[in-house]
Steps between C-alpha positions, in 0.01 A plus 500: 500500500536346847210266426668389177828442682321298771321289238827437317679394819209272591519324163878474534466339844248249367732407214787449744300308760584132554249246369218390724564197717397178326196319627563234763510154341242254641628227729580177317401219739706240310822693554409609854412150618780306332750773581441432871562126463836328511679239290325355196172694531665835567780489243279566191385835642855601591628412153207676333564827686839532327370394158425690179138390544475681832664808346223513240213413734449144373392305806435136596150482350638564148643146505313323779158660461281585798413831661797674663277764661271260691666291770199277556462411131851549367537131417143436392460318165197721447743795491719327243756346736700232317783434746835389361473482119604178331784518248282497189297797632800726567564636146131588465496681835820692425374566148207692645746790538790395278298427188773544239743280691236230554430490126868455412554249780207282394652450152853440629668171596442593864129552443462181298658303785247636753358215706775264384774620733559828318563826687234753594535872571589441866784262405709797385330800665401355836154501654491754785834681493463590133772743393505744211572312177848568368731335251711379794233239567622318189783321679645156558327456835153548351553320170733205556280295738298405190738535202827644373573873506622552142168609341405711802840674479442583131159646582647700787768650277244589233298694758792654689531823299126569511495442874788744549321767296182455703699524824658828382153638426378392843791686664413816304136478604605467865714815461204692354272374776746615766489845337125514560398435140197282435615174346186283512466484121869420453487230766205334329678507163816358656296223663343414164837494322663289770205263501528469122869418526469253787199333341722401210711278722201279573477397133839326541541566126850639455444616140181688590665651807797626296272645233257674736778622731670666201173676409449619856859626528467690171180665622659600830806642322289687243304676774802520730298294748176606660688715750474800268148435378262731675752619759636782286158661496454444872837650592462787253147582611606487863796733443301750295213494747720574800689770305173676415379473860828642629487786249140580592579492870799734448283740295222509759736555794694772314182680395360482852822646644506777239 
């Protein structure tokens, strides 16, 4: 009986133990070197460190090429170094990760004006200090240097409800995560839904945006958002599991005392 109790307590301690420390990330020579410089050459690294790219581990080589792990060859053309991309290359480079958005952008008025003074991804999102895409980026400051704001305002309003629903889901996922519940699957689904919504903007087609936004909102309302999908099972299984463990522990201790 004592052996069984010891085994049970050992399993319980393993279940309650904090996760192992993550592996140390290799040194990125691009960030290390430029981060130590001042003025123009140092600013890109400083801006990048606070960006959404840095948060997700997307480093300098994703856009500039080269080898960020080899100081001697980091800017070698043989390692794919391309330097500062020219304007017409930018959508293709960004589209390596943001494929859906690149497809919509290419067919839009913005994409068709590429190379003829039209905007690229960095015109609105920035190059190094890239922030998380939100509907707030559709604003007069970003849009009016090239054209009026009326159409952009219509598109923004069409997407506003969807964006609010996605933000509410994100807040719920954060709450679950703070409770120690695994949310990786939910976060991936939220990312996909948000990407689908934000990709629509790049079509610049107000009728399509209204139509697809309505479909997405209906789907979110039907399922009450993704915040409940999968989490009910996780919370329920967690509660039942701990209740059974507590009951077993109580039984073993009581029996041992008796």
